[in-house]
C-alpha positions in Angstrom: 59.7 119.8 88.3 59.9 117.4 90.8 59.3 118.8 94.3 62.0 119.5 96.5 60.1 119.6 99.9 57.3 117.3 101.5 55.3 119.7 103.7 52.8 118.5 105.7 49.9 120.0 107.5 46.5 118.7 108.2 44.5 121.5 106.3 42.9 122.3 103.2 45.6 125.1 102.4 42.7 127.5 101.8 40.3 128.2 104.6 40.2 125.2 107.2 40.7 124.8 110.0 41.1 128.6 110.7 44.4 129.8 112.7 47.9 130.1 112.7 49.0 126.6 111.2 46.8 127.2 107.9 48.1 130.8 107.8 51.8 129.6 107.8 50.8 126.7 105.2 49.3 129.3 102.9 52.5 131.5 103.1 54.8 128.3 102.2 52.6 127.6 99.2 53.4 131.2 98.1 56.9 131.3 98.9 57.7 127.9 97.4 55.1 127.2 94.8 55.0 123.6 93.5 58.5 123.2 95.0 56.4 121.8 97.8 54.3 118.6 97.9 51.5 118.9 100.1 49.8 116.8 102.5 46.7 117.6 104.1 42.9 117.2 104.1 40.6 118.0 101.3 36.8 117.8 100.1 37.6 117.5 96.6 40.6 114.8 96.4 40.4 110.7 96.9 42.1 110.2 100.3 44.7 107.9 100.8 46.8 108.4 97.4 49.3 111.1 95.4 47.2 113.1 93.1 46.9 116.9 91.5 45.4 119.7 93.3 45.1 123.3 92.0 45.7 126.2 94.7 45.6 129.5 94.1 46.0 128.8 90.3 49.4 126.5 91.0 49.0 122.7 90.6 50.6 120.8 93.6 51.4 117.2 94.2 48.8 116.8 96.8 47.8 113.6 99.1 45.0 113.8 101.2 44.6 112.0 104.7 41.4 112.5 105.2 38.0 114.1 104.2 37.0 117.6 105.6 34.1 117.8 108.1 32.9 121.5 108.5 31.4 121.3 112.0 31.3 124.5 114.7 31.0 122.1 117.6 34.1 120.5 119.1 34.6 117.0 118.4 34.5 114.0 120.9 37.6 113.1 118.9 40.5 115.7 119.4 41.6 117.5 116.0 45.5 116.4 116.7 44.7 112.8 117.7 42.7 112.7 114.4 45.8 114.3 112.4 48.2 112.1 114.1 46.1 108.5 113.2 45.6 110.0 109.7 49.4 110.2 108.7 50.1 107.5 110.9 48.0 105.5 108.6 49.1 106.9 105.2 52.8 107.1 106.2 54.6 104.6 104.2 52.3 105.6 100.9 53.2 109.2 101.8 56.9 108.4 101.6 56.6 106.3 98.6 58.4 108.9 96.4 61.4 109.0 98.8 61.0 112.7 99.9 64.7 114.0 101.6 63.2 117.1 102.5 60.5 117.5 105.0 58.8 120.3 106.6 56.4 119.7 109.2 54.7 122.3 112.0 52.7 120.4 114.6 54.3 117.6 117.2 51.4 115.2 116.2 52.8 114.7 112.7 56.3 114.7 114.0 55.2 111.7 116.3 53.3 110.0 113.5 56.4 109.9 111.3 58.5 108.2 114.1 59.0 105.3 112.0 60.2 107.0 108.8 63.5 107.5 108.1 63.6 111.4 106.9 67.2 112.7 105.5 66.6 116.3 106.2 63.8 117.2 108.6 63.2 120.7 109.4 60.4 121.3 112.5 58.5 124.7 112.9 57.0 124.8 116.4 54.1 127.7 115.7 53.7 128.2 119.6 56.2 127.0 122.3 53.6 126.2 125.2 52.7 122.4 126.0 49.5 122.1 124.1 48.5 119.5 126.6 48.3 122.0 129.3 46.2 124.6 127.3 44.1 122.1 125.9 40.3 122.4 125.3 39.6 119.2 126.3 39.5 118.7 130.2 41.7 115.5 130.3 44.6 117.5 128.3 46.6 118.6 131.4 47.1 115.0 132.8 49.1 114.4 129.6 50.9 117.5 129.3 54.2 116.1 131.5 54.3 113.1 129.4 53.8 115.0 126.2 56.8 117.3 127.0 59.0 113.7 127.6 57.9 112.6 124.0 58.0 115.6 122.1 61.5 117.0 123.2 62.8 113.4 122.3 61.0 113.6 118.9 62.4 117.1 118.3 66.1 115.5 118.7 65.8 114.2 115.2 65.3 117.4 113.5 68.1 118.9 111.3 66.6 122.6 111.9 64.3 123.7 115.0 62.4 126.8 114.1 60.1 128.4 116.9 57.6 131.3 116.3 57.4 132.7 119.8 59.3 135.7 121.2 62.5 135.4 123.1 61.2 135.1 126.8 58.9 132.3 125.3 61.5 130.3 123.9 63.8 130.5 127.3 60.7 129.3 129.1 60.5 126.2 126.5 63.8 125.2 126.3 64.1 125.0 130.2 61.1 122.4 129.9 63.2 120.1 128.2 65.9 120.1 130.8 68.9 120.5 128.7 67.6 118.3 125.5 67.9 121.5 123.6 70.4 124.0 123.5 70.0 127.6 122.5 72.0 127.2 119.1 69.6 124.5 118.3 66.1 126.5 118.3 65.8 129.3 115.9 63.6 132.1 116.5 61.3 132.2 113.4 58.5 134.8 113.4 55.6 134.2 111.2 55.2 136.3 108.1 52.6 138.7 106.4 51.5 139.3 103.0 52.3 143.0 102.8 50.8 143.4 99.4 47.4 142.2 101.0 48.0 143.8 104.4 48.7 147.4 104.3 46.8 150.8 105.1 44.1 151.4 102.8 41.8 154.7 103.0 39.6 153.9 105.7 36.2 155.6 104.6 36.3 153.9 101.1 36.9 150.8 102.6 33.7 151.2 104.6 31.8 152.2 102.0 32.6 149.0 100.4 31.4 147.2 103.5 28.4 149.3 104.2 29.6 150.9 107.3 29.0 154.3 108.5 31.6 156.5 108.9 30.8 157.5 112.5 30.8 154.4 113.8 33.2 153.0 116.0 34.7 149.8 114.3 36.3 147.3 116.8 38.2 143.8 114.9 39.5 140.8 116.2 40.4 138.3 113.7 41.5 134.2 114.0 40.1 131.2 115.4 36.7 131.4 117.5 38.0 129.3 120.6 38.3 129.9 124.4 41.9 130.0 124.1 41.4 133.4 122.3 39.8 135.4 125.4 36.6 136.2 123.7 34.8 136.8 126.8 37.4 139.7 127.9 37.0 141.2 124.7 33.2 141.3 124.7 33.2 142.4 128.5 35.3 145.3 127.6 33.1 146.2 124.6 30.3 146.4 126.7 32.0 148.9 128.7 33.5 150.7 125.4 29.9 150.9 124.5 29.0 153.2 127.7 31.3 156.0 125.8 30.6 155.0 122.0 27.3 153.7 122.0 27.7 153.8 118.1 30.1 150.9 117.8 30.1 147.5 116.2 32.7 144.5 117.1 33.8 142.2 114.5 34.9 138.8 114.8 36.6 138.2 111.6 36.9 134.4 111.3 35.2 131.2 112.4 35.9 128.7 115.0 34.6 125.9 117.3 33.1 128.6 119.9 30.9 130.7 117.3 27.8 128.8 118.9 28.9 129.8 122.5 29.8 133.5 121.4 26.8 133.9 119.6 24.7 132.7 122.8 26.6 135.2 124.6 26.0 137.9 122.5 21.9 137.3 122.6 22.1 136.9 126.4 23.9 140.3 126.7 21.7 142.0 124.2 24.7 142.8 122.0 23.0 140.8 118.9 22.7 144.4 116.9 26.3 145.4 118.0 28.4 142.3 117.2 29.3 140.9 113.5 30.7 137.6 112.7 32.0 137.2 109.2 32.8 133.3 109.2 35.6 132.3 107.1 37.1 134.6 104.6 40.2 135.4 102.7 42.9 137.4 103.1 41.8 140.3 101.1 38.2 140.5 102.6 40.0 140.4 106.1 42.4 143.1 105.2 39.1 145.3 104.4 38.0 144.5 107.4 41.1 145.4 109.4 41.1 148.6 107.2 37.8 149.8 108.2 38.8 149.1 112.0 39.2 151.9 114.6 41.0 149.6 117.0 42.1 145.7 116.6 42.2 143.9 119.5 43.1 140.2 121.0 42.4 138.9 124.4 44.2 135.7 123.9 45.5 133.2 126.8 48.6 132.1 125.0 49.9 132.8 121.2 53.1 131.6 119.5 53.9 135.0 117.0 50.7 136.0 116.3 50.1 136.1 112.5 46.7 138.1 113.5 48.6 140.9 115.2 51.2 141.1 112.6 48.6 141.3 109.9 46.7 144.1 111.6 49.8 146.0 113.0 51.0 146.0 108.9 47.4 147.4 108.3 48.5 150.1 110.4 46.2 150.0 113.3 46.1 150.4 116.8 46.3 147.4 119.0 44.9 146.6 122.3 46.0 142.9 123.6 46.6 140.5 126.4 50.1 140.1 127.4 51.0 136.8 125.5 54.2 135.8 123.3 55.2 138.2 120.7 53.1 141.3 122.2 56.1 142.5 123.7 58.3 142.4 120.3 55.4 143.7 118.2 53.8 146.6 120.4 55.7 149.5 121.7 53.4 150.6 124.4 51.8 154.1 123.7 53.3 154.2 120.2 51.2 151.5 118.4 49.3 150.2 121.2 49.0 148.9 124.4 49.2 145.6 126.5 46.8 144.6 129.2 48.6 142.3 131.7 45.8 141.9 134.2 42.9 140.8 132.0 40.8 143.4 133.7 37.5 144.6 131.4 37.8 147.8 132.6 41.5 148.1 132.0 41.2 146.8 128.6 38.3 149.2 128.0 40.1 151.9 129.0 43.1 151.2 126.7 40.6 150.7 123.6 39.5 154.5 124.2 43.0 155.5 124.5 44.2 153.9 121.7 41.9 156.0 119.4 44.0 158.8 120.0 47.2 156.9 119.1 48.7 159.6 116.4 48.5 158.2 112.7 52.1 158.8 111.9 52.9 156.4 114.7 50.9 153.4 113.3 52.1 154.1 109.7 55.9 153.9 110.6 55.1 150.7 112.9 53.3 149.3 109.7 56.3 150.2 107.0 58.3 148.2 110.2 56.5 144.9 109.4 58.5 144.5 106.1 61.0 142.9 107.6 58.3 139.8 108.5 57.1 140.1 104.6 56.1 136.6 103.0 58.2 137.4 100.2 61.3 136.8 102.3 59.9 133.5 103.7 61.8 131.3 101.4 65.3 132.8 101.4 64.9 133.0 105.1 63.9 129.2 105.7 66.7 128.3 103.1 69.5 130.5 104.8 69.1 128.2 107.9 68.0 125.0 106.0 69.9 123.6 103.5 67.9 121.3 101.2 69.5 117.6 100.0 
């Protein structure tokens, strides 16, 4: 069967680089199967040519634009720039197959394809913040204004635009465009969750499998280990939490460029015996850690529509998080969690303690409500807005 959709995301569609872009790419693979032709990066296929690649038991037409280099250290060259250059280099070869329907979700890919005629383009914006304004590279902020100019102009060629963010964030995004895009052109499109994997399970059984005591208080956060995820606030709050619950563990379920910095912080603050790093893990394993947890926490400065948050709620966990896009629409205050606006460790730790007392029935009800974001509906939801040609 000839693929109907060219999907471009510079990841390996398995476990690298960790984060929301990868999570959605994997959901697309699950939803559409080999109706997709994939462009990404790989460590087991040649670069610069179409080939076959098996992902989760399904064989895909696959084009690798670069080799994977696993590294916890921050690269001198931003990943977005690497992706732009790689796609730009091979764009003619990629489109030798004359794809009509193209789905992308990063501005750098949109920029790299500026010279390519695309019949039917769907662009998903995973987070509507200006990535230059929140870049981990110090010089990024100097390019924020020009980025918006180019990005909004580039978006104009999209036939469909999905934004994975809450209503308030989308409104602010449209204002940045100074009228280039209207409300009707941008469709709110929350990220999805595999509810067959992320669902409430018996806590004691899961803890036994993972080797945790039934008495220990377990705090979990998941996703990419980066500065923007606010890990310092989480650890400062956990330190205060330990004063009341000394038999506690904090688990970072994931990996990322800040791992070494976090490990140094943990060591210098005498938390080595209290903090666990899982590294890269698959979704079933992540589900185990979530179900072993007493509380799920997030300290992010910015998010789009947080996949990690949806997964935790779907797993029936109480939440304590900062005030980022999607939090207001996913957290019902004092029912399934708390949103902390001031980034104060004391306030955050007090909310963690309060979260332990939230009724289980509330959490179960909120978990069942996440079915509306189930990945099984992803294909239907996309195609209800985007008509293939």
